[in-house]
DRENMAR-792562 format. One record per residue: x, y, z of N, C-alpha, C in turn. Coordinates in steps of 0.001 Angstrom, whole numbers, plus 500000, padded with zeros to 6 digits. Example, Ala and Ser with C-alpha at 12.3 -4.5 7.8 and 13.67 -1.06 7.14 Angstrom:
! DRENMAR-792562
513190494310507800512300495500507800513200496700507800/512850497750507080513670498940507140512900500030507870/
//
This chain:
! DRENMAR-792562
234925199010468086234329198295466964235326197225466531/234901195965466384235820194910465942236299195163464519/237461194548464220238048194728462902237126194142461840/236982194897460759236110194457459668234661194846459844/234355195539460978232971195951461214232546197093460291/231261197334460225230691198349459351229959199390460190/230209200681459928229570201784460648228223202096459987/227171202017460782225810202329460294225271203528461077/225099204668460402224586205854461131223145205637461579/222831206189462760221482206076463323220679207308462915/219475207080462472218612208180462033218278209092463220/218296210416462991217937211333464094216537211080464626/215620210646463755214277210380464225214231209246465223/215056208229464991215104207107465922215640207565467275/216689208402467226217262208919468471216222209732469239/215458210555468520214450211382469183213371210528469821/212926209465469117211886208608469675212387207864470900/213619207401470838214188206692471986214324207630473178/214742208869472885214890209849473971213548210148474613/212505210339473774211179210611474330210691209430475154/210913208237474669210467207061475406211193206938476735/212490207237476710213252207152477953212799208190478958/212480209398478460212030210448479359210635210164479902/209825209441479166208457209217479580208349208167480672/209340207302480769209292206250481780209460206875483160/208583206518484089208667207022485455209644206159486230/210678206779486722211704206031487460211155205602488805/211563204411489223211165203912490524209879203118490523/209199203033489377207960202242489307208305200794489006/208610200066490013208968198646489844207698197800489865/207853196584489402206717195653489406206559195096490805/206072195936491715205890195520493091204448195167493373/204095195338494614202741194986495061201766196076494652/200779195741493807199820196680493239200527197932492731/201385197802491738202172198956491274201308199960490512/201832201182490420201138202227489660201233201988488167/202291201361487731202466201085486318203000202286485553/203470202007484361203991203064483501202858203676482682/202831205005482515201778205636481698201910205255480233/200811205363479541200811205048478120201608206095477357/202207205685476285203014206595475466202113207592474750/202424208893474800201597209886474101201560209612472605/200391209832472028200196209572470606200269210839469751/200118212017470380200078213260469610201491213739469300/201653214491468228202972215057467896203370216131468913/204638216519468939205095217494469937204403218841469851/203982219260468671203378220588468552202011220689469225/201455219595469695200170219632470392200343220134471829/201567220136472311201812220566473685201291221994473910/200531222175474994199987223486475328198590223734474818/197901222712474261196528222922473786195631223254474976/194756224232474797193962224734475921192914223735476394/192167223124475481191139222177475895190840221241474730/190068220222474995189727219212473988188508219683473202/188753220498472189187646221027471395187210220006470349/185974220092469839185518219171468788186328219376467503/186554218290466795187306218358465551186545219187464522/187284220036463803186721220928462789185609221809463379/185868222321464574184855223148465237184633224453464473/185631224935463750185464226188463011184517226057461820/184298224834461346183397224641460205181933224686460619/181659224564461922180283224712462405180025226186462609/179299226788461698179236228241461686178146228813462589/177314228001463224176307228538464132176961228934465453/176850230187465888177451230591467171176863229811468338/177716229383469217177340228673470447176605227364470132/176995226722469043176302225500468631176567224346469589/177717224312470227178043223209471119177532223360472534/176803224426472831176289224665474180174837224207474277/174421223717475453173022223271475593172022224413475547/172465225635475882171589226802475873172096227765474814/171239228149473890171640229048472820171526230504473272/172063231397472448171934232820472734170461233234472758/169669232693471836168256233041471777167522232576473033/167881231404473557167246230915474785167566231833475964/168807232277476060169188233159477160168431234480477094/168300235024475908167562236279475779166070236080476047/165535234918475657164137234639475955163878234546477452/164802233939478187164654233852479640164696235234480277/165626236073479811165750237418480384164526238276480080/163922238086478920162781238910478533161493238498479235/161399237241479683160134236725480212160121236553481720/161201236887482389161239236788483851161315238202484416/160284238600485131160210239974485622161329240291486617/161572239390487557162591239651488590163970239726487955/164253238815487023165551238838486347165731240115485541/164705240500484811164797241732484029164963242952484928/164293242952486078164434244066487020165843244144487583/166447242988487872167816242979488391168797243536487360/168621243157486107169516243659485050169358245166484892/168120245638484858167900247070484688168419247871485883/168334247300487080168852247991488261170355248175488179/171053247125487778172505247235487635172873248247486541/172124248282485470172380249260484408172117250683484900/171084250852485711170807252176486267171928252636487192/172455251726488007173522252091488929174791252484488179/175100251764487122176280252121486338176078253437485593/174846253691485163174573254936484453174709256141485376/174408255964486665174460257082487605175882257514487936/176878256713487608178260257039487955178840258062486984/179532259024487544180253259995486731181674259492486466/182255259928485361183579259466484994184373260630484397/185673260430484293186531261428483660187782260738483123/188551261476482361189845261021481851190924261813482599/191888261119483153192890261785483979194273261188483718/195276261840484323196647261364484227196797260098485063/197444259095484515197652257854485242198684258073486351/198449257480487507199368257633488634200668256888488359/201765257397488943203055256749488772203220255625489783/204434255102489894204680253970490796204442254340492250/204567255607492588204342256071493960202911256561494178/202017256235493236200609256625493318200444258139493346/201302258849492619201227260293492506200846260672491083/200020261731490965199594262215489658200098263639489461/200670263856488324201162265190488003200075265990487305/200271267290487262199339268156486538199518267970485034/198403267907484319198452267650482883199109268806482152/199956268460481213200557269471480355199540269908479300/199919270899478524199015271377477475198728270284476456/199766269515476102199583268431475127198713267323475718/198926266983476995198111265954477637196669266420477793/196465267668478144195112268180478295194370268165476962/195075268390475880194449268321474557193968266907474262/194795265906474596194377264517474376193253264127475327/193279264629476556192201264346477504190870264875476979/190893266088476447189663266671475895189168265885474683/190103265429473834189702264672472636189078263331473016/189675262631473981189135261326474397187796261503475100/187686262554475911186420262818476588185310263103475582/185602263896474574184604264180473532184217262908472780/185187262050472518184887260806471809183952259916472622/184216259791473927183422258886474758182044259446475085/181814260713474855180470261248475066179471260560474142/179909260263472907179102259519471931180023258501471253/180234257346471885181240256401471371180960255905469958/179689255745469583179365255267468231178817256373467344/178959257614467796178485258814467076176962258886466967/176241257978467637174778257998467617174228258027469042/174614257057469839174115256932471200175058257643472173/174477258223473210175286258822474256175988257737475049/176918258150475912177646257175476725176690256317477542/175649256943478119174718256198478953173956255155478132/173460255547476970172736254591476119173665253501475593/174851253892475191175834252946474670176233251939475738/176437252421476956176834251537478046175726250570478421/174476251011478381173356250120478717173254248971477717/173449249241476436173434248154475443174561247161475699/175722247693476018176881246829476249176666245955477478/176149246542478560175913245784479786174807244755479601/173808245053478792172737244090478548173283242835477880/174136243007476868174741241841476223175683241102477166/176298241809478081177194241149479026176410240336480046/175341240897480594174551240197481604173801239008481022/173262239157479818172365238135479267173140237038478543/174033237393477612174717236378476808176230236388476993/176767237345477735178207237487477953178957237507476617/178436238298475695179077238432474391178980239868473896/179463240853474682179451242239474203180537242447473148/180132242884471973181060243026470838181030244461470325/182206244973469984182354246334469472183196246302468199/182671246918467166183407247027465902184105248384465868/185409248370465660186201249592465623186180250160464199/185263251087463985185178251725462670186250252799462565/186985252810461465188079253758461251187680254815460223/188325255974460321188110256998459311189091256795458160/189113257716457233189965257552456045191446257625456376/191790258218457500193184258294457909193600257121458799/192695256177458990193012255010459803192855255229461287/192288256371461696192078256647463105190727256098463548/190594255858464861189338255327465390188245256372465259/187173256007464548186051256918464340184914256646465323/184663255367465596183576255020466507183668253584466962/183089253314468134182983251950468675181526251536468550/181227250771467493179855250396467184179536249027467781/178416248963468495178003247714469130177423246770468091/177875245525468122177397244468467223176724243395468073/175647242839467579174941241768468280175891240591468495/176229240326469756177152239232470052176618237863469696/175281237736469576174700236447469205174987236090467757/175418237046466942175739236765465545177229236523465321/178039236557466379179491236406466262179915235012466712/180582234305465813181162232999466146182647233177466429/183097232612467544184508232698467921185285231600467210/186358231967466547187237231001465889188414230670466803/188985229496466630190137229089467428191197228493466505/192431228512466979193509227878466220193720226458466743/194779225815466292195012224420466680195305224274468168/195706225354468828195965225274470270194717225532471096/193592225809470449192360226071471172192184227511471588/193026228398471084192957229809471448192596230658470234/192184231881470505191820232780469409193055233179468618/192993233118467302194160233466466477194510234946466603/195780235236466464196274236602466506196241237201465102/196174238526465009196192239163463680197469238803462935/197416238667461617196292239016460718195289237899460502/195398236778461219194430235698461058193083236120461659/191977235688461052190661236051461599190421235344462932/189825236080463866189500235527465184188000235380465390/187190236083464585185734236037464721185104235982463338/183890235440463310183144235334462064181692235695462343/181165236626461578179779237034461772178866236216460869/177789235692461485176831234851460773175563235670460540/175230235871459279174032236621458895173155235714458040/171883235621458395170930234776457656171410233330457565/172083232864458610172556231486458623173766231224457765/174432232287457266175596232104456406176755232939456939/177990232454456789179151233262457179179216234529456329/179137235685456966179088236949456240180461237598456115/181198237730457221182496238403457187183348237938458349/184655238090458190185608237736459234186160239003459878/186555238905461130187166240010461861188411239503462581/189421240324462619190579240037463464190315240617464851/191166240261465791191007240790467146191349242272467223/191977242822466185192214244260466119191007245011465580/190143244325464859188976244970464257187731244852465123/187628243767465873186445243520466698186876243282468141/186245243990469059186512243817470488185418242931471078/185823241827471676184896240879472287185164240911473791/184394241741474510184657241982475928183942240964476808/184360239728476733183763238672477550184061238930479026/183064238798479877183221239066481310183598237827482093/183080236671481723183292235447482500183756234310481585/184999234366481083185487233281480213185762232004481009/185805230899480275186078229594480890187165228876480096/187967228096480794189098227442480139188667226283479252/187522225660479531187093224488478772185993224803477780/185672226085477613184626226497476692185134227654475843/184534227801474670184871228925473806184119230178474237/182869230005474674182029231140475026181955231286476543/181654232493476987181579232775478412180269232316479017/180187232466480341178984232082481084178364233341481675/177222233709481186176596234960481583175890234814482925/175422235946483450174662235929484698173357235154484528/172716235302483382171452234596483151171682233088483101/172774232668482479173046231230482388173280230620483768/173729231392484721173990230869486056172696230558486810/171580231111486396170311230911487124169239230382486181/169612229489485281168649228979484289167481228269484975/167767227339485890166695226587486545165823227500487386/166435228428488083165652229357488906164741230222488050/165266230702486939164457231544486057163322230736485434/163582229502485038162522228653484490161406228452485509/161792228205486748160788228016487800159969229279488018/160652230413488036159943231682488234158963231965487093/159349231667485866158469231911484719157223231034484814/157408229767485174156257228859485267155344229218486439/155918229659487534155078230099488650154313231372488272/154952232257487531154260233470487096153117233134486138/153335232157485251152267231741484332151104231117485091/151419230335486114150352229734486929149527230818487612/150200231810488181149479232894488832148663233704487830/149213233898486629148478234620485601147216233867485187/147336232557485015146178231762484623145132231735485725/145593231825486980144615231837488073143722233071487974/144360234224487698143558235439487580142881235558486221/143375234833485257142788234913483917141656233913483723/141897232656484082140913231603483859140410230979485148/141247231007486199140873230332487431141308228885487411/141733228385488548142222227005488610141103226022488889/140074226472489616138947225596489941137783226443490416/136570225932490372135409226717490819135395226874492333/134578227786492800134477228019494234133846226846494962/132923226131494307132227225022494990131558224127493948/131133222968494418130376222035493586128991221852494203/127989221637493366126639221340493837126218219971493300/125728219163494197125279217841493794123836217847493302/123532217002492381122196216873491817121666215473492120/120399215307491998119840213962492285120507212883491450/120729211725492112121419210678491384120583210031490310/119303210281490339118470209700489295118657210423487965/119228211633487984119400212375486746120492211742485905/120248211722484628121297211245483727122169212431483268/123143212125482449124094213166482028123427214230481168/122441213856480361121787214845479520121002215833480365/120361215342481416119626216236482299120582217195483039/121723216674483445122696217523484156123215218620483236/123517218255481980124030219258481030122970220314480757/121755219898480597120679220858480342120501221804481520/120550221257482749120419222109483927121603223066484050/122783222558483723123973223414483793123852224586482831/123424224334481613123285225420480636122245226436481097/121131225928481648120092226838482105120595227694483269/121344227085484197121863227835485343122928228837484905/123799228457483966124827229387483466124197230577482770/123098230324482068122422231431481389121860232431482396/121379231909483529120869232810484560121988233593485238/123159232968485376124285233607486084125178234424485160/124944234389483874125812235086482931125789236582483199/126961237172483176127090238601483411127362238953484849/127137238003485764127394238273487179128808237865487591/129238236718487146130573236206487464131207235680486189/132479235628486181133170235048485030132933233543485016/133127232970483851132867231548483701133679230700484684/134869231157485017135710230357485908135135230286487326/134263231257487688133749231293489041132371230655489161/131858230089488079130513229529488122130497228192488852/129391227919489482129234226648490179129147225507489178/129644224374489591129591223184488750128668222161489401/127746221628488630126801220636489121127310219243488792/127286218417489814127816217068489689126734216078490070/126730214899489480125760213869489870125963213447491318/124907213068491995124996212639493386124035213396494256/124265213319495583123396214007496517123559215519496386/122429216212496634122436217669496492123023218280497762/124330218556497744124990219179498884126050220153498370/126390221100499239127346222162498880128716221811499442/129742221794498574131103221436498982132081222488498445/132733223223499346133676224264498942135020223653498533/135723224368497677137077223973497283138074224938497910/139309224492498099140364225301498717141133226051497634/141209227357497777141945228168496799143442227923496931/144176227903495819145616227675495889146344228871496495/147489228613497120148323229666497688149172230284496573/148948231564496303149590232202495157151004232664495463/151340232900496710152677233368497070153066232761498412/154298232237498468154801231660499706156290231958499828/156939231318500774158361231562501020159238231113499854/158762230192499051159560229731497918159766230849496896/158784231719496743158950232854495826160075233758496313/160141233985497624161218234810498167162574234132497969/162612232828498126163873232104497942164372232227496505/163478232107495537163875232253494135164367233669493851/163692234662494425164123236048494228165496236284494858/165739235675496005167046235825496660168175235248495792/167918234144495118168949233536494277169337234475493145/168359235044492483168649235953491369169375237202491869/168911237755492980169578238942493529171001238622493963/171229237418494446172578237042494870173529236987493677/173064236448492557173918236362491369174294237761490875/173376238706490984173641240070490532174167240961491655/174422240376492830174923241131493986174017242302494310/172714242048494330171722243062494666171052242703495983/170582243695496704169836243459497931168438242956497590/167976241847498187166648241306497847165512241997498576/165758243155499175164756243833500011163417244036499309/163349244440498030162024244677497413161198243414497224/161790242233497298161073241003496961160799240116498170/161190240538499361161015239702500549160214240458501589/159930239786502715159150240398503776159906241578504384/159179242387505116159737243606505677160921243305506589/161996244054506401163179243941507247163299245217508072/164032245128509185164266246351509938165205247263509161/165191248530509499165881249537508695167387249315508670/167973248994509827169429248813509890169864247645509022/169118246527509097169478245358508291169316245648506809/168245246354506452168021246668505039169113247586504500/169527248594505280170556249520504811171904248834504672/172263247988505655173546247278505559173549246312504391/172421245650504152172332244737503011172443245497501696/171814246670501639171890247483500415173317247964500167/173993248448501212175360248952501051176318247836500635/176165246659501253177044245542500893176824245109499449/175563245037499023175277244648497639175802245684496663/175674246960497015176156248013496125177661247933495951/178367247666497054179823247595497000180293246359496242/179692245199496546180133243944495935179770243871494452/178650244456494080178213244333492696178805245356491759/178958246597492221179441247648491340180946247585491118/181699247226492144183163247247492017183658246366490872/183209245102490729183673244301489585183241244872488236/182019245419488164181555245988486896182375247212486512/182655248068487493183459249244487212184866248853486758/185441247875487410186794247441487030186794246850485633/185772246070485311185672245465483978185572246554482902/184717247526483126184563248605482148185825249460482078/186416249753483215187602250612483246188775249970482517/188990248687482729190100247992482071189933247982480562/188730247725480095188501247648478658188626249013477986/188074250045478614188178251380478027189626251862478051/190349251553479122191753251964479186192590251308478091/192217250101477699192946249454476606192705250191475290/191475250650475085191186251442473882191968252753473909/192036253385475077192773254651475193194248254442474899/194811253349475401196244253110475208196572252709473777/195721251887473148196032251354471821195578252292470706/194324252695470743193759253457469634194006254952469736/194241255460470923194544256881471087196006257119471459/196777256049471536198210256144471828198451257019473061/197703256720474125197785257525475346197841256611476561/198919255868476668199070254979477817199283255733479119/199559257039479040199741257838480252198418258368480796/197309258097480099195988258533480546195149257321480925/194109257568481697193237256479482113191811256959482294/190890256013482142189466256234482386189190255898483850/188496256773484551188240256546485972186850257039486322/186200256313487240184909256737487756185108257704488913/184201258638489053184241259618490131183397259098491293/184025259061492489183335258547493677182741257169493400/183579256281492925183077254969492536182874254036493711/183283254435494918183141253555496063181931253897496936/181561255152496997180472255562497871179460256377497072/178222255925497062177211256568496243176481257688496972/176396257655498312175715258698499039176569259966499041/176041261117498560176866262330498457177398262798499801/176579262722500859177028263181502174178155262305502699/177995260995502599179042260102503076180315260252502255/180164260458500943181352260658500103182093261929500513/181347263011500812181989264254501244182679264080502591/182055263345503494182678263109504797183949262292504674/183944261292503804185141260483503597186264261333503017/185947262176502049186973263059501484187530264013502532/186659264529503390187119265434504440188063264728505402/187745263498505759188612262741506668189969262482506019/189957262124504744191222261858504052192101263110503988/191471264260503711192252265494503595192797265914504961/191973265873505998192420266308507317193446265362507928/193395264097507561194384263144508070195682263173507278/195730263943506199196936264005505392197102262828504463/196029262030504259196111260885503356196005261335501903/195151262318501643194986262870500307195153264380500371/195591264936499260195703266386499162194370266973498704/194261268298498828193041268968498371192874268802496865/193968268857496122193889268711494669193444267314494265/193921266284494987193498264920494666191999264765494877/191477265357495940190035265296496182189267266055495117/189750267220494737189086267995493688189099267247492362/190204266594492069190291265847490816189333264670490817/189150264017491977188252262873492063186796263254491847/186436264494492222185050264918492044184873265766490794/185905265786489940185779266429488646186099267904488613/186762268452489631187117269865489659188566270062489246/188893271288488849190243271598488399191168271727489604/192353271092489591193290271228490711193741272675490871/194028273068492123194451274425492408195959274604492288/196723273536492561198169273622492503198746274248493757/200053274352493798200726274945494945200598274093496180/200282274725497315200166273990498572199008273003498557/197982273229497725196842272304497667197210270958497069/198346270877496415198776269610495807199541268738496779/199786269214498002200564268474498998199609267964500074/199721266694500409198906266119501481199476266555502829/198664267275503632199129267818504907198112267497505987/198532266959507122197597266701508224197174268001508892/195951268007509414195412269173510097195709269069511584/196387270084512146196711270133513573195988271303514219/196246271527515506195603272631516217196039273983515680/197213274042515090197719275296514536197483275412513041/196740274493512464196472274529511031197106273351510305/197085273388508979197698272330508178199219272446508258/199861271309508444201322271264508564201848270298507521/202778270780506713203366269928505685204269268892506344/204138267645505994205024266624506578206455266815506109/207395266549507023208807266725506707209417265395506290/210437265516505467211163264327505033212009263807506196/212456262548506138213328262034507208214592262868507391/215156263407506308216360264235506441216056265519507199/214897266149506889214529267367507593214242267104509071/213591265981509364213325265641510756214622265414511532/215609264766510915216882264534511582217628265848511802/217555266762510813218219268057510978217586268851512115/216248268808512247215589269493513351215997268905514698/216079267588514760216478266951516016217901267333516398/218807267350515412220200267736515702220279269183516161/219539270070515524219575271480515908219019271681517321/217968270933517655217410271060518989218377270530520043/219074269445519735220063268914520676221193269912520901/221661270502519824222717271499519956222251272696520776/221020273136520556220502274268521320220415273943522804/219974272736523133219875272340524535221253272241525175/222234271720524446223600271652524972224172273047525207/223951273978524280224441275346524442223798276011525647/222501275768525868221832276342527024222388275794528327/222647274459528316223203273848529532224590274410529844/225425274574528822226751275150529048226658276590529530/225725277359528998225560278745529442225129278815530892/224206277913531309223778277914532703224914277522533633/225718276531533216226854276115534057227862277239534213/228133277931533130229086279056533190228537280186534048/227234280430533938226617281478534763226681281113536227/226536279821536555226641279398537950228026279616538507/229060279321537726230433279542538186230677281022538441/230245281880537547230442283316537734229695283821538954/228518283282539245227766283686540421228458283310541704/229074282125541703229796281698542912230979282605543179/231687282995542154232841283885542333232398285257542843/231318285779542329230854287090542768230389287068544216/229781285961544639229351285845546036230558285773546976/231615285144546533232817285057547377233528286393547516/233271287349546634233946288648546671233058289766547215/231911289400547812231011290450548292231627291284549424/232416290658550334233025291377551473234450291827551189/234839291682549946236213292092549589236267293611549475/237175294301550236237243295765550152237524296248548758/238169295430547965238477295897546612237220296159545807/236160295413546167234914295584545417233954296524546114/234435297092547261233591298067547956232422297466548673/232410296190548914231298295543549616230040295509548762/228922294929549335227645294850548604227664293793547512/226638293874546702226503292870545623227447293209544496/227996292149543961228879292331542815228045292529541562/228464293365540673227691293581539424227686292314538565/226597292051537878226548290834537043227581290886535938/228105289723535688229132289638534649228499289673533275/229301289997532291228833290051530904228469288676530387/229220287641530828228929286271530385227565285807530877/227223286187532096225920285775532640224784286388531855/224924287693531543223872288342530748223737287730529361/224863287419528745224809286805527420224141285443527462/224402284648528497223801283313528598222299283406528775/221869284380529601220431284518529825219710284953528560/220391285786527784219741286266526566219759285219525449/220858284456525379221027283525524250220238282246524433/220187281718525637219562280411525846218082280400525477/217261281330526005215840281274525612215628281518524133/216400282394523555216225282691522121216483281462521281/217524280710521596217843279497520831216760278439520971/216189278319522168215163277310522380213866277688521665/213547278954521573212311279366520933212368279198519421/213506279247518843213613279160517387213279277768516872/213472276705517642213239275343517187211808274933517548/210997274523516581209610274129516890209574272802517630/208542272645518404208332271401519134207632270405518211/208268269290517826207604268343516894206364267717517484/206323267533518795205135266953519419203952267905519296/204245269223519448203190270216519312202649270258517886/203533270106516910203100270150515510202193268995515162/202437267823515716201667266631515353200389266504516170/200366266972517426199211266729518305198501267995518720/199207269146518669198593270379519138198683270558520643/199393269675521347199524269755522812200997269835523176/201261270465524274202624270552524784202891269402525738/204171269110525914204542268080526889204104268487528296/
//
């Protein structure tokens, strides 16, 4: 600084703005040939960073749920109620989920092993099981689940109010109409965390009450990053459902009123309109009671001739195509709505649809219920699980379990637990492969190495015994003609007898690992 100069401090705000501007400039963007140019300077404050999406300003003040969507909750429910194929698909999925059995069990550890429940754990398992039998204290699990799935399939807004007792414990999970719940968001575009309200219920067109995310469970199945509300199965097939409804109305009107008469009859051209009307009334009076009005002949001016009309085609391949679209969205086999298929193709299509459609629904329900078990019942060591959730045919499920047990993949207790039976404990808790000699418990690597070492030692001892016996035999043969031994065969030595007795005994004590695994000898 030159002499006599004055020190002027720089404002921190100026430094921050200069730093941001310097960081925003893209290095290397020179004014060359058709350059990319420098981006415009951001106008929003730093706290805007991380906003989820560009929501409408003051969106929380619009209290009508789903007001910014082209299709309302009421429209979605109207489509589901008036389309027979769509309603059948929803009810089929609800029936399949209702048919599944479930239980509460010990959560597996990192090694996918489950321990036997202690007395304290079994008490909590029984309490949670009793609670889920009637989650809202009115409807059974099956009825409660059907209501929840209906709101998920149609509007993707299944809502549960966690009613507490006087001690603050969970008393019931009461289903609330998701169409009456408006989702609130914070400045980042996300649902606020407690104690801030995350939902608002609209009753009679007015905001009635607020809920935090701890008080109301909103189990959306298909959320989207650029929308507040989810996209339901019905919303995915809006155009298809509209087409199906209009085609059904056309077919209904055909049988109700008729689209056109069977034929026209011409009348003399000299007749005027009054004469034609009079003749028509007289002819209709004669035909009344024989055919419905829609089937009556119509008289037209002109030459008297008979001209038939072509009846419309009430069902064609387009109806099957529309049914296939709806079944595809719900991962259902379209077999009931299409032409006859061969048995193998129909069964494979049914099995694939059952697997693809049920697995996501089961996972969705399992994850949500497990969160309730962990948070509201303070039992993170327990879990909700479906029984035989992969295979619905009882015979095939039993065959799969048998294969798993005999291959040593699952233990008998694991299979019993999966089908809802009490574990036996002891040897039944260990997964053992089935061999020709029965079930054999698998050995640890240390035990296998010890067996191999013992067998090697036994073989070496046998080899040394045979070598020693051979040496003694050679000596005895060399002394057969020795007068000191009196001629003849020399008596066997003690070492030879010991080797013969010890070698086979040592070899028999060690099991053959190949025999244990395959049931065959080398």
